[in-house]
C-alpha positions in Angstrom: 18.0 24.0 -12.3 14.2 23.2 -12.1 11.4 24.7 -14.2 9.4 22.4 -14.6 5.4 23.2 -14.5 4.9 20.4 -11.8 7.9 22.6 -9.3 5.8 26.1 -10.8 3.0 24.3 -9.6 4.0 24.0 -6.2 4.1 27.8 -5.8 0.6 28.5 -3.7 0.1 31.7 -1.6 0.6 29.3 1.0 4.3 28.6 0.1 5.4 32.2 -1.2 4.5 33.4 2.3 6.2 31.1 4.0 9.3 31.5 2.1 9.1 35.0 2.3 9.4 34.6 6.4 12.5 32.7 6.2 14.0 34.7 3.8 12.8 37.8 5.9 15.3 36.4 8.9 17.7 34.6 6.7 16.6 31.0 7.1 17.6 28.8 4.7 14.3 26.6 3.2 14.4 23.8 0.8 12.5 21.3 -0.6 13.8 17.8 0.8 13.6 14.2 0.1 10.9 12.3 -1.8 9.6 15.3 -3.0 12.7 16.0 -4.9 12.6 12.6 -6.3 8.9 12.8 -7.9 9.4 16.1 -9.3 12.9 15.3 -11.1 10.8 12.4 -12.5 7.7 14.7 -13.7 5.6 13.6 -11.0 3.7 15.8 -9.0 4.6 15.0 -5.1 1.6 13.6 -3.1 3.1 15.8 -0.4 6.0 17.3 0.4 8.9 17.6 3.0 10.5 21.1 3.9 14.2 21.3 5.0 16.1 24.6 6.8 18.6 25.5 8.8 16.2 27.2 11.1 16.2 25.0 14.6 12.5 24.0 15.8 12.8 27.1 18.8 13.8 29.8 15.6 11.0 28.7 13.2 8.6 28.5 16.9 9.4 32.1 17.5 9.2 33.1 13.8 5.9 31.9 13.2 4.1 33.1 16.1 5.5 36.4 15.9 3.5 36.8 12.3 0.6 35.1 13.8 1.0 31.6 11.9 -1.0 28.6 13.1 1.4 25.8 14.1 -0.6 22.9 14.3 0.7 19.4 16.6 3.7 19.8 18.2 4.4 15.7 18.0 7.3 15.8 16.0 9.0 18.6 17.4 11.6 16.6 19.5 13.0 15.5 15.7 12.6 19.1 14.4 9.7 19.2 13.0 7.6 22.1 13.0 3.9 22.3 11.5 2.6 25.6 10.3 -0.9 26.1 8.6 -1.5 29.4 6.2 -3.9 29.9 3.7 -5.5 26.6 4.3 -2.6 24.6 3.6 -0.2 22.2 6.3 3.6 23.2 5.7 5.8 20.5 7.7 9.5 21.7 7.8 12.0 19.9 9.6 15.3 21.2 10.8 18.9 19.5 9.5 20.0 16.6 11.6 22.1 14.2 12.1 22.5 10.9 14.3 23.7 10.7 17.2 23.1 7.3 18.2 20.7 4.7 16.3 19.4 1.8 17.8 18.1 -0.1 14.7 14.7 1.1 15.4 14.9 4.8 16.5 17.6 7.7 16.7 19.0 10.8 18.5 18.9 13.6 16.6 20.8 16.9 16.9 20.6 19.6 14.7 23.1 21.1 11.9 23.2 23.7 9.7 25.5 21.2 7.4 22.9 20.1 4.4 25.6 17.6 3.5 25.7 16.1 7.3 21.4 16.0 6.7 21.7 14.3 3.0 24.4 11.1 4.3 22.0 10.1 7.5 19.5 9.6 4.8 18.4 6.1 3.3 18.8 6.0 -0.3 20.9 8.7 -3.1 17.5 8.9 -5.0 15.9 10.6 -1.9 19.0 12.2 0.1 18.5 15.0 -3.0 17.7 18.8 -1.6 15.6 21.8 -4.1 16.1 25.5 -3.3 13.3 27.3 -4.1 14.5 28.7 -6.4 14.8 25.9 -8.7 18.6 24.7 -7.3 19.1 21.0 -7.4 21.2 20.2 -3.9 22.6 16.9 -4.7 25.5 15.2 -2.6 25.5 11.6 -3.8 24.7 11.5 -7.1 20.9 11.3 -6.9 19.8 12.7 -9.8 22.3 10.6 -12.0 20.8 7.4 -10.2 17.0 8.2 -10.8 17.9 8.7 -14.5 20.1 5.3 -14.4 17.0 3.7 -12.8 19.5 2.8 -10.0 18.7 2.1 -6.7 21.6 2.4 -4.0 22.5 3.1 -0.2 23.4 6.7 0.6 27.3 5.3 1.4 27.7 2.0 2.9 24.8 0.3 2.7 25.6 -1.9 5.6 25.4 1.2 7.8 22.7 2.6 6.4 20.8 -0.6 7.3 21.7 -0.4 10.6 21.2 2.4 11.4 17.0 1.3 10.9 16.9 -2.2 9.6 13.3 -1.2 7.9 15.0 -0.1 5.2 15.9 -3.0 4.1 12.1 -3.2 2.6 12.3 0.6 1.7 15.2 -0.6 -0.7 12.7 -3.4 -2.2 10.2 -0.8 -2.7 12.1 1.9 -4.4 13.7 -1.1 -6.3 10.0 -1.8 -7.2 9.1 1.8 -8.1 12.8 2.8 -10.6 14.6 -0.1 -11.7 13.4 -0.8 -15.0 14.1 -4.5 -15.3 14.6 -7.2 -12.4 18.3 -8.8 -10.7 19.6 -4.9 -11.7 21.5 -5.1 -7.8 25.2 -4.5 -6.6 26.4 -6.9 -5.4 27.9 -5.6 -2.3 24.2 -4.3 -1.2 22.4 -7.6 -1.5 25.2 -9.2 0.9 25.1 -6.5 3.6 21.6 -7.1 3.3 21.5 -10.8 4.0 24.1 -10.1 6.8 21.3 -8.1 8.1 18.4 -9.3 7.5 17.8 -10.4 11.1 17.9 -6.8 12.4 14.3 -7.2 10.6 12.9 -9.0 13.6 13.1 -6.4 15.9 10.9 -4.1 13.6 7.2 -3.3 14.2 4.9 -6.2 12.0 2.6 -2.6 11.5 5.5 -0.4 10.2 6.6 -4.1 8.0 3.3 -4.3 6.7 3.3 -0.4 5.3 6.4 -1.4 3.1 5.6 -5.0 2.4 2.3 -3.8 0.7 3.9 -1.0 -1.2 6.0 -3.8 -2.7 3.5 -6.2 -3.3 1.5 -3.6 -5.6 4.9 -2.1 -7.3 6.7 -3.4 -10.3 8.9 -6.7 -10.1 6.9 -8.1 -7.4 7.6 -11.9 -8.2 11.8 -10.8 -8.4 11.9 -9.2 -5.1 9.7 -12.0 -2.8 12.1 -14.5 -4.5 14.9 -12.4 -3.5 13.6 -12.1 -0.2 13.9 -16.1 0.4 17.0 -16.0 -1.2 18.2 -13.1 1.2 16.7 -15.1 4.5 14.5 -11.9 5.1 11.0 -14.1 4.2 10.8 -16.1 8.2 11.9 -12.3 10.0 9.0 -10.2 8.1 5.8 -13.0 9.0 6.2 -14.9 5.5 5.8 -18.7 5.5 9.1 -20.5 6.0 8.0 -22.8 2.8 6.5 -20.4 1.0 4.8 -21.7 -2.8 7.5 -19.7 -5.4 5.8 -21.8 -7.8 1.8 -20.4 -7.0 3.6 -16.7 -6.4 5.2 -16.3 -9.7 2.0 -17.6 -11.2 -0.2 -15.0 -9.8 1.5 -12.1 -9.3 1.4 -12.6 -13.7 -2.0 -13.0 -13.9 -2.9 -9.7 -11.9 -0.7 -7.4 -13.1 -3.2 -5.5 -14.5 -5.9 -5.9 -12.6 -5.8 -3.5 -9.4 -5.1 -6.4 -6.7 -4.9 -5.7 -3.2 -1.7 -6.7 -1.8 -3.3 -9.1 0.4 -4.5 -10.6 -2.6 -0.8 -11.4 -4.4 0.3 -12.4 -0.9 -2.2 -14.9 -0.4 -0.3 -17.0 -3.3 2.5 -18.0 -1.3 0.2 -19.4 1.6 -0.5 -22.9 1.3 -3.2 -23.0 4.0 -5.1 -21.1 6.5 -2.5 -21.3 9.1 0.1 -18.9 7.1 -2.5 -16.6 7.5 -2.8 -16.8 10.8 1.1 -16.5 11.1 1.6 -13.6 8.8 -1.9 -11.6 11.2 0.5 -12.3 14.7 3.0 -11.0 13.1 2.1 -8.0 11.1 -1.0 -7.2 13.1 -3.3 -6.8 9.4 -6.6 -5.7 9.2 -9.4 -8.0 9.9 -10.7 -7.4 6.2 -7.4 -8.2 5.6 -6.9 -11.5 7.2 -10.4 -12.5 6.3 -9.8 -12.0 2.7 -6.5 -14.3 2.6 -8.3 -16.3 4.8 -11.5 -16.6 2.0 -8.7 -17.1 -1.1 -6.9 -19.9 0.6 -10.5 -21.8 1.2 -11.7 -20.8 -2.2 -9.2 -20.6 -4.7 -9.0 -24.1 -5.8 -12.9 -25.6 -6.0 -14.3 -22.1 -6.8 -14.3 -21.9 -10.3 -15.3 -20.5 -13.6 -18.4 -22.9 -14.9 -18.3 -25.4 -17.8 -20.8 -24.9 -19.9 -22.4 -21.6 -21.5 -22.6 -19.7 -18.3 -18.9 -19.6 -16.5 -20.0 -16.5 -13.6 -22.7 -19.4 -12.2 -20.5 -20.6 -9.4 -19.5 -17.1 -8.3 -23.1 -15.8 -8.7 -24.7 -18.6 -6.7 -22.0 -18.6 -3.9 -22.9 -14.8 -4.1 -26.3 -15.4 -3.6 -25.7 -18.4 -0.9 -23.5 -16.3 1.4 -24.8 -14.9 4.7 -21.2 -13.0 5.1 -20.8 -9.4 4.4 -18.8 -7.8 1.3 -18.6 -11.2 -0.3 -18.6 -10.0 -3.8 -15.8 -7.6 -2.9 -13.5 -11.0 -1.9 -15.0 -12.7 -4.6 -13.5 -9.6 -7.6 -10.3 -10.4 -5.8 -10.5 -14.4 -6.1 -11.3 -13.8 -9.6 -8.2 -11.8 -10.2 -5.9 -14.2 -8.3 -7.3 -16.5 -10.9 -6.6 -14.3 -13.8 -10.0 -14.0 -15.3 -10.2 -10.7 -16.4 -13.5 -11.1 -18.9 -14.8 -12.7 -15.9 -13.9 -10.0 -13.6 -15.6 -7.3 -15.7 -18.7 -9.2 -16.3 -19.1 -9.8 -12.6 -18.4 -6.2 -11.4 -21.3 -5.4 -13.9 -23.6 -7.7 -12.4 -26.1 -6.4 -9.8 -27.1 -8.8 -7.8 -30.7 -9.8 -8.1 -33.7 -9.2 -5.3 -35.9 -12.3 -4.5 -39.0 -11.4 -5.9 -41.2 -13.2 -3.4 -41.8 -12.4 0.4 -43.7 -14.1 3.1 -46.7 -11.7 2.6 -47.2 -12.5 -1.0 -47.3 -16.2 0.3 -49.7 -15.3 3.0 -52.2 -14.2 0.3 -52.1 -17.2 -1.6 -53.4 -18.9 2.1 -50.1 -20.6 3.3 -50.6 -19.1 7.4 -48.5 -20.7 9.4 -44.9 -19.7 9.9 -43.1 -22.9 9.2 -44.8 -23.7 6.1 -43.7 -20.2 4.6 -40.0 -20.6 5.8 -40.3 -23.9 3.8 -42.2 -22.3 0.5 -39.4 -19.2 0.3 -36.7 -21.8 0.7 -38.2 -24.3 -1.9 -39.1 -20.8 -4.4 -35.5 -19.4 -3.6 -33.9 -23.3 -5.0 -36.5 -22.6 -8.2 -35.1 -19.2 -8.8 -31.7 -19.9 -8.5 -31.6 -23.1 -11.3 -33.2 -20.2 -13.6 -30.0 -18.1 -13.6 -31.6 -15.6 -11.2 -34.7 -15.0 -14.2 -38.2 -16.5 -13.0 -40.2 -13.2 -11.7 -43.1 -13.2 -9.2 -45.7 -14.9 -11.0 -43.6 -17.5 -12.4 -42.6 -18.3 -8.9 -46.3 -18.3 -7.7 -48.0 -20.6 -10.1 -44.5 -23.0 -9.6 -45.5 -22.7 -6.0 -48.7 -23.9 -7.0 -47.0 -27.2 -9.0 -45.3 -27.6 -5.5 
């Protein structure tokens, strides 16, 4: 029985009211899936899914009779009802079995059998239920696997994968989150993944990108991406056929403690801008992600630290000359890519100085034509840049007289 403080903290006025309603009607209600895994790991879950023996119709009737507000009925055909009590949403899903699956979606049938519902879930660590009294219901040794940091599919790996091919990437994601060391896979699981890799070709780019981003920010990322190539997954999820795995190994080590963006890690696989374009075609990445990938591919080699006493100068100059938005955040990502932890700190603390001279100042000095003002401002900007952005207005204007 679980008595952890994280578990006790879940019992808000909202949850107490929900529990009472279900108890009154003799419907069973348990916490399901990822939240159970988090609680058993001593982590407070971000969101909580509930499972119940009550059908959606029974839940609607019960909540409506109690005057509880129901919100968005989108999940109803899959058996999910969302009720709002005490400023909190509760997502509650009827136990179900998959009747027909096509590798992407499932047609479901409701059941009151907890074992059957657990059986259709992807991984053992995600297939547990937790009663509101703290009792753990674990049909597939998920708790053992969690303690031993093992990631296994529920039942036969090939069957689970064929129900939804995205589960291949979910396997990698949870491996990167839970497993202690790289390479601790069951051979039969890797075989099932390799045999079914092609199924990922039919999964939408958006769904793949959500999983891939989490893999890129998890542990063992170098091992997992190498594995994607070994198991023939890469080609079906938009990764370049001849990905630069050596560069990936180097960069994924560089950025371990620097909180990079997923695209920063991924770009190290790419040889050129075509690889970014192809990734975008397959995964429909955001404009910001695409621009970051193109920026890194273009500047990762020649925009590097200065060799003299001012190593940051090349980055500062680039930023000052840039006319694009978000250049500073792109430079932060470039420094992470290059593993320049110290320079990254300094760059993040550096405030971009503003150029102290305006056209108005030049008019006061008798420069009247627009063209001359433009030329003079550019010359002064160059002088200011040479000084490391230290010259003030007086120094620059006296400099103008010399010029």
